C-alpha positions as CSV (number, residue, x, y, z in Angstrom):
1,X,0.0,0.0,0.0
2,X,2.8,2.3,0.8
3,X,4.5,1.6,-2.5
4,X,1.1,2.3,-4.2
5,X,0.7,5.6,-2.4
6,X,4.2,6.6,-3.3
7,X,3.6,5.7,-6.9
8,X,0.4,7.7,-6.9
9,X,2.3,10.7,-5.4
10,X,4.9,10.4,-8.2
11,X,2.2,10.3,-10.8
12,X,0.5,13.3,-9.2
13,X,3.7,15.2,-9.1
14,X,4.3,14.3,-12.7
15,X,0.9,15.6,-13.7
16,X,1.5,18.8,-11.7
17,X,5.0,19.4,-13.2
18,X,3.6,18.7,-16.7
19,X,0.7,21.1,-16.2
20,X,3.0,23.8,-14.9
21,X,5.5,23.3,-17.7
22,X,2.8,23.4,-20.3
23,X,1.4,26.7,-18.8
24,X,4.9,28.2,-18.8
25,X,5.5,27.2,-22.4
26,X,2.1,28.5,-23.5
27,X,2.9,31.8,-21.7
28,X,6.3,32.1,-23.4
29,X,4.7,31.3,-26.8
30,X,2.1,34.0,-26.2
31,X,4.8,36.5,-25.2
32,X,6.8,35.6,-28.2
33,X,3.8,36.0,-30.5
34,X,2.9,39.3,-28.9
35,X,6.5,40.5,-29.3
36,X,6.5,39.6,-33.0
37,X,3.1,41.2,-33.5
38,X,4.1,44.4,-31.8
39,X,7.5,44.6,-33.6
40,X,5.9,43.9,-36.9
41,X,3.1,46.5,-36.3
42,X,5.8,49.2,-35.5
43,X,7.8,48.2,-38.5
44,X,4.7,48.4,-40.7
45,X,3.9,51.9,-39.5
46,X,7.6,52.8,-40.0
47,X,7.6,51.5,-43.6
48,X,4.3,53.1,-44.4
49,X,5.6,56.5,-43.2
50,X,8.9,56.1,-44.9
51,X,7.2,55.2,-48.2
52,X,4.8,58.2,-47.8
53,X,7.7,60.6,-47.4
54,X,9.7,59.2,-50.3
55,X,6.6,59.2,-52.6
56,X,6.0,62.9,-51.7
57,X,9.6,63.8,-52.5
58,X,9.2,62.0,-55.9
59,X,5.9,63.8,-56.6
60,X,7.4,67.2,-55.8
61,X,10.4,66.6,-58.1
62,X,7.9,65.9,-60.9
63,X,6.0,69.1,-60.0
64,X,9.2,71.1,-60.1
65,X,10.1,69.7,-63.5
66,X,6.6,70.6,-64.9
67,X,6.8,74.2,-63.6
68,X,10.3,74.6,-65.0
69,X,9.2,73.3,-68.4
70,X,6.2,75.7,-68.4
71,X,8.7,78.5,-67.5
72,X,11.0,77.6,-70.3
73,X,8.1,77.4,-72.7
74,X,7.2,81.0,-72.2
75,X,4.0,80.5,-70.3
76,X,2.6,83.6,-68.5
77,X,2.7,84.1,-64.8
78,X,6.3,83.2,-64.5
79,X,6.5,84.4,-61.0
80,X,3.8,81.9,-60.0
81,X,5.9,79.1,-61.5
82,X,9.0,80.2,-59.6
83,X,6.9,80.4,-56.4
84,X,5.7,76.8,-57.1
85,X,9.2,75.6,-57.5
86,X,10.3,77.2,-54.3
87,X,7.3,75.7,-52.5
88,X,8.1,72.2,-53.9
89,X,11.7,72.4,-52.6
90,X,10.5,73.5,-49.2
91,X,8.2,70.5,-49.1
92,X,11.0,68.2,-50.2
93,X,13.2,69.6,-47.4
94,X,10.4,68.9,-44.9
95,X,9.9,65.4,-46.1
96,X,13.7,64.7,-46.0
97,X,13.8,66.0,-42.4
98,X,10.9,63.7,-41.5
99,X,12.5,60.7,-43.2
100,X,15.8,61.3,-41.5
101,X,14.1,61.7,-38.1
102,X,12.2,58.5,-38.7
103,X,15.5,56.6,-39.3
104,X,16.2,53.3,-40.9
105,X,15.2,50.3,-38.8
106,X,16.7,46.9,-39.4
107,X,14.0,44.8,-37.7
108,X,13.2,41.6,-39.7
109,X,15.6,42.4,-42.5
110,X,19.4,42.4,-43.0
111,X,21.5,45.2,-41.8
112,X,23.3,45.2,-45.1
113,X,20.0,46.0,-47.0
114,X,19.2,48.7,-44.5
115,X,22.7,50.2,-45.2
116,X,22.0,50.1,-48.9
117,X,18.7,51.9,-48.3
118,X,20.5,54.7,-46.4
119,X,23.2,54.9,-49.1
120,X,20.7,55.2,-51.9
121,X,18.8,57.9,-49.9
122,X,22.0,59.9,-49.3
123,X,22.8,59.7,-53.0
124,X,19.3,60.9,-53.9
125,X,19.5,63.8,-51.5
126,X,22.8,65.0,-53.0
127,X,21.3,64.9,-56.5
128,X,18.2,66.8,-55.3
129,X,20.5,69.4,-53.7
130,X,22.4,69.7,-57.0
131,X,19.1,70.1,-58.8
132,X,18.1,72.9,-56.5
133,X,21.4,74.7,-57.0
134,X,21.1,74.5,-60.8
135,X,17.6,75.8,-60.7
136,X,18.6,78.7,-58.5
137,X,21.2,79.6,-61.1
138,X,18.5,79.6,-63.8
139,X,16.2,81.7,-61.6
140,X,18.9,84.3,-61.1
141,X,18.5,85.4,-64.7
142,X,14.7,85.7,-64.4
143,X,14.6,89.3,-63.1
144,X,15.8,90.5,-66.6
145,X,12.5,89.2,-68.0
146,X,10.4,90.9,-65.3
147,X,12.1,94.3,-65.9
148,X,11.5,94.1,-69.6
149,X,15.2,94.6,-70.4
150,X,15.0,92.0,-73.2
151,X,12.7,92.0,-76.2
152,X,12.5,90.5,-79.6
153,X,15.6,88.6,-80.7
154,X,17.3,89.1,-77.4
155,X,14.4,87.4,-75.6
156,X,14.4,84.5,-78.1
157,X,18.1,84.0,-77.6
158,X,17.7,84.2,-73.9
159,X,15.0,81.5,-73.9
160,X,17.2,79.3,-76.2
161,X,20.2,79.6,-73.8
162,X,18.0,78.8,-70.9
163,X,16.5,75.8,-72.7
164,X,20.1,74.5,-73.6
165,X,21.2,75.0,-70.0
166,X,18.1,73.1,-68.8
167,X,18.6,70.2,-71.3
168,X,22.4,69.9,-70.7
169,X,22.8,70.8,-67.0
170,X,19.5,70.5,-65.2
171,X,17.5,67.7,-66.8
172,X,20.1,64.9,-66.3
173,X,20.4,65.8,-62.6
174,X,16.6,65.7,-62.3
175,X,16.4,62.4,-64.1
176,X,19.0,60.8,-61.9
177,X,17.4,62.2,-58.7
178,X,14.1,60.7,-59.7
179,X,15.8,57.3,-60.4
180,X,17.5,57.4,-57.0
181,X,14.3,58.2,-55.2
182,X,12.6,55.3,-57.1
183,X,15.5,53.0,-56.1
184,X,14.9,54.0,-52.4
185,X,11.2,53.2,-52.8
186,X,12.1,49.8,-54.3
187,X,14.5,48.9,-51.5
188,X,11.8,50.0,-49.0
189,X,9.4,47.6,-50.6
190,X,12.0,44.8,-50.5
191,X,12.6,45.4,-46.8
192,X,8.9,45.2,-46.2
193,X,8.8,41.8,-48.1
194,X,11.7,40.6,-46.0
195,X,9.9,41.4,-42.9
196,X,6.7,39.7,-44.0
197,X,8.7,36.6,-44.9
198,X,10.5,36.5,-41.6
199,X,7.3,36.9,-39.6
200,X,5.7,34.0,-41.5
201,X,8.8,31.9,-40.9
202,X,9.0,32.7,-37.2
203,X,5.2,32.2,-36.8
204,X,5.6,28.7,-38.4
205,X,8.4,27.9,-36.0
206,X,6.3,28.9,-33.0
207,X,3.4,26.8,-34.2
208,X,5.7,23.8,-34.7
209,X,7.1,24.2,-31.2
210,X,3.6,24.5,-29.7
211,X,2.5,21.3,-31.5
212,X,5.6,19.4,-30.6
213,X,5.4,20.4,-26.9
214,X,1.8,19.5,-26.6
215,X,2.4,16.1,-28.1
216,X,5.4,15.5,-25.8
217,X,3.4,16.6,-22.8
218,X,0.6,14.2,-23.6
219,X,2.9,11.3,-24.2
220,X,4.6,12.1,-20.9
221,X,1.4,12.2,-18.9
222,X,0.1,9.0,-20.5
223,X,3.5,7.3,-19.8
224,X,3.5,8.4,-16.2
225,X,0.0,7.1,-15.7
226,X,0.9,3.6,-17.1
227,X,4.4,3.2,-15.9
228,X,6.4,5.5,-13.7
229,X,9.5,3.5,-14.5
230,X,9.4,4.8,-18.1
231,X,9.7,8.4,-17.0
232,X,13.5,8.5,-17.2
233,X,13.4,7.1,-20.7
234,X,10.9,9.6,-21.9
235,X,13.0,12.4,-20.5
236,X,15.9,11.1,-22.5
237,X,13.7,11.0,-25.6
238,X,12.6,14.5,-25.0
239,X,16.3,15.6,-24.5
240,X,17.1,13.9,-27.8
241,X,14.2,15.8,-29.6
242,X,15.5,19.1,-28.1
243,X,19.0,18.3,-29.4
244,X,17.6,17.5,-32.9
245,X,15.6,20.7,-32.8
246,X,18.8,22.6,-31.9
247,X,20.7,20.9,-34.7
248,X,18.0,21.8,-37.1
249,X,18.0,25.4,-35.9
250,X,21.8,25.6,-36.3
251,X,21.5,24.1,-39.8
252,X,18.8,26.6,-40.7
253,X,21.0,29.5,-39.6
254,X,23.8,28.3,-41.9
255,X,21.4,27.7,-44.7
256,X,19.8,31.2,-44.4
257,X,23.3,32.8,-44.9
258,X,23.7,30.8,-48.2
259,X,20.1,31.7,-49.2
260,X,20.8,35.4,-48.8
261,X,22.9,35.4,-52.0
262,X,21.4,32.3,-53.8
263,X,18.2,31.6,-55.6
264,X,16.7,28.6,-53.8
265,X,15.0,27.2,-56.9
266,X,17.9,27.2,-59.4
267,X,20.9,27.4,-57.0
268,X,22.3,30.4,-59.0
269,X,23.5,33.7,-57.5
270,X,20.6,36.1,-57.0
271,X,20.1,39.9,-57.4
272,X,21.8,40.7,-54.1
273,X,24.9,38.8,-55.2
274,X,24.7,40.7,-58.5
275,X,24.7,44.0,-56.6
276,X,27.7,42.9,-54.5
277,X,29.6,41.9,-57.6
278,X,28.9,45.0,-59.7
279,X,28.9,47.7,-57.0
280,X,32.7,48.5,-57.4
281,X,33.0,47.6,-61.1
282,X,30.4,50.2,-62.3
283,X,32.8,53.1,-61.6
284,X,35.9,51.6,-63.3
285,X,35.2,48.7,-65.6
286,X,33.6,48.2,-69.0
287,X,31.8,45.0,-69.7
288,X,28.9,43.3,-71.6
289,X,25.8,42.5,-69.7
290,X,22.7,40.7,-70.8
291,X,19.3,40.2,-69.2
292,X,16.9,37.5,-70.5
293,X,13.3,36.7,-69.6
294,X,10.8,34.0,-70.6
295,X,7.9,35.3,-72.7
296,X,4.4,34.6,-71.1
297,X,5.8,32.1,-68.5
298,X,2.6,32.6,-66.5
299,X,0.9,30.4,-69.1
300,X,3.1,27.5,-68.0
301,X,2.1,27.9,-64.4
302,X,-1.6,28.4,-65.2
303,X,-1.6,25.3,-67.5
304,X,0.5,22.8,-65.7
305,X,0.8,24.1,-62.1
306,X,3.5,25.9,-60.1
307,X,5.4,22.7,-59.3
308,X,5.8,22.0,-63.0
309,X,6.8,25.6,-63.5
310,X,9.4,25.4,-60.8
311,X,10.9,22.3,-62.3
312,X,10.8,24.0,-65.7
313,X,12.8,27.0,-64.4
314,X,15.3,24.7,-62.6
315,X,15.9,22.8,-65.8
316,X,16.5,26.0,-67.8
317,X,18.9,27.1,-65.1
318,X,20.9,23.8,-65.4
319,X,21.0,24.2,-69.2
320,X,22.3,27.8,-68.9
321,X,24.9,26.8,-66.4
322,X,26.1,23.9,-68.4
323,X,26.4,25.8,-71.7
324,X,27.4,29.3,-70.7
325,X,29.2,29.4,-67.4
326,X,32.5,29.3,-69.2
327,X,31.8,32.7,-70.9
328,X,29.8,34.5,-68.3
329,X,28.8,34.8,-64.7
330,X,25.1,33.9,-64.5
331,X,22.5,35.2,-62.0
332,X,18.9,34.3,-61.5
333,X,17.7,37.8,-60.4
334,X,14.0,37.1,-60.4
335,X,11.8,34.0,-60.9
336,X,12.2,33.6,-64.6
337,X,14.7,36.4,-65.3
338,X,18.4,35.7,-65.8
339,X,21.4,38.0,-66.0
340,X,24.8,37.3,-67.7
341,X,28.0,39.3,-67.0
342,X,30.2,38.3,-69.9
343,X,33.9,37.6,-69.1
344,X,36.4,40.3,-70.2
345,X,37.9,38.0,-72.8
346,X,34.6,37.8,-74.7
347,X,34.5,40.6,-77.4
348,X,31.4,42.6,-78.2
349,X,30.5,40.8,-81.4
350,X,30.8,37.4,-79.7
351,X,28.7,38.5,-76.8
352,X,26.0,39.5,-79.2
353,X,26.1,36.0,-80.9
354,X,26.1,34.3,-77.5
355,X,23.1,36.3,-76.5
356,X,21.2,35.0,-79.5
357,X,22.2,31.4,-78.5
358,X,21.1,32.0,-74.9
359,X,17.7,33.1,-76.2
360,X,17.5,29.9,-78.3
361,X,18.6,27.7,-75.4
362,X,15.8,29.2,-73.2
363,X,13.2,28.4,-75.9
364,X,14.3,24.7,-76.1
365,X,11.3,22.4,-75.5
366,X,11.6,20.7,-72.1
367,X,10.0,17.4,-71.1
368,X,8.9,17.0,-67.5
369,X,7.1,13.8,-66.4
370,X,6.1,13.0,-69.9
371,X,4.8,16.5,-70.7
372,X,6.7,18.8,-73.2
373,X,6.5,22.5,-72.7
374,X,8.2,25.5,-74.4
375,X,8.4,29.2,-73.9
376,X,9.7,32.0,-76.0
377,X,12.4,34.3,-74.6
378,X,13.4,37.9,-75.0
379,X,16.5,39.7,-73.9
380,X,18.5,42.9,-73.8
381,X,22.3,43.3,-74.1
382,X,24.3,46.4,-73.0
383,X,28.0,47.3,-73.4
384,X,28.5,49.2,-70.2
385,X,31.1,52.0,-69.9
386,X,32.3,53.7,-66.6
387,X,31.2,57.1,-67.8
388,X,27.6,55.8,-68.1
389,X,27.6,56.5,-64.3
390,X,24.8,54.1,-63.4
391,X,24.1,52.2,-60.2
392,X,23.0,48.6,-60.2
393,X,19.3,49.5,-59.8
394,X,19.3,52.1,-62.6
395,X,21.3,49.7,-64.9
396,X,18.7,46.9,-64.4
397,X,15.9,49.4,-64.9
398,X,17.4,50.5,-68.2
399,X,17.9,46.9,-69.4
400,X,14.4,45.8,-68.2
401,X,12.9,48.7,-70.1
402,X,14.6,47.6,-73.3
403,X,13.7,43.9,-72.7
404,X,10.0,44.8,-72.2
405,X,10.2,46.8,-75.5
406,X,11.3,43.6,-77.2
407,X,8.3,41.7,-75.6
408,X,5.9,44.4,-76.7
409,X,7.2,44.1,-80.3
410,X,6.4,40.4,-80.4
411,X,9.0,38.9,-78.1
412,X,11.5,36.1,-78.8
413,X,14.2,38.6,-79.7
414,X,17.2,40.3,-78.2
415,X,17.5,44.2,-78.3
416,X,20.6,46.2,-77.8
417,X,20.4,48.9,-75.1
418,X,21.4,52.3,-76.3
419,X,24.4,53.8,-74.4
420,X,23.9,56.9,-72.3
């Protein structure tokens, strides 16, 4: 009887310990969920405000450009246009101050991407300042018009000089400032996507932990009810499971570092790797670069499903690596878009010929599980020179624009990008 009572006490203590442990785990899970929710809510508000400020800056730059063009075109009420320009720059300064006060938060994204965002913003700010200075120089000549000192041919010559000055000195700075601001907006959106992905990932881990701990607790309670002697063995099993979970977590950390610069589907370098590889070369090197994209790839996914589409892309990636890795560095910068940085020993004419071959390779019929599918492909090729003075984002925007022009003209062709 004494042994029975002692066994009942052990079982009772086991139930109590299990119940307390379960409550503690659930409390920790709730706290972790609350922390993630609160952090994500703050990050969302931060990103929303940041995007609002950047969009307003971009809109005011466009307003300035419109007013300057009206001024150059000889529209009446010139003083009103000048006042509008001044108001727009004042608004831009206010939005810049708000953006800088808001700061760049890392949160659920990489510190490196946050650094890139800050760098792009500082570049945009410098170009906006240069734009303002050029316009102030233009405005310094406006009083001559107001006093009526110039008439007839003198006024026409004055307008021509002003138009030449705007075209050669002001417009390129305005265009670059706009591209920089758009790049800031794009990076902002990528950071937001990073955070959403990270939250989904962390939420999944928490759910898995909750399910695992509930199952383990139930097994432990049932085991203590049947046989107290198995308690130690179950603790060992639990310890092993925790060790396995720890090993998986460590493996996930290592894998996440590789994923940061690698496209998971094709195993190729991704856009972030492209930015790292080109960042320094854009100021000093000349090279041939090609961007290629499948025409109407969505039809493959819609017809055969996303799993088929993923295997289709993976197969194309293997073919491109096998045939062209000896002449170019290959990147999978988006789902079905590939970028080629041709080696320095590949001359321009050969790069053009290889580009046509790449397009043909991407249009090769591919058989998957007995089903044969085929897509057209379009591309753009560009001989980059250091004095083109582009960053990675503006370079890709320029190439994508040419690529989409090829698609709009029927697709299945390679266009050459005009140099700056």
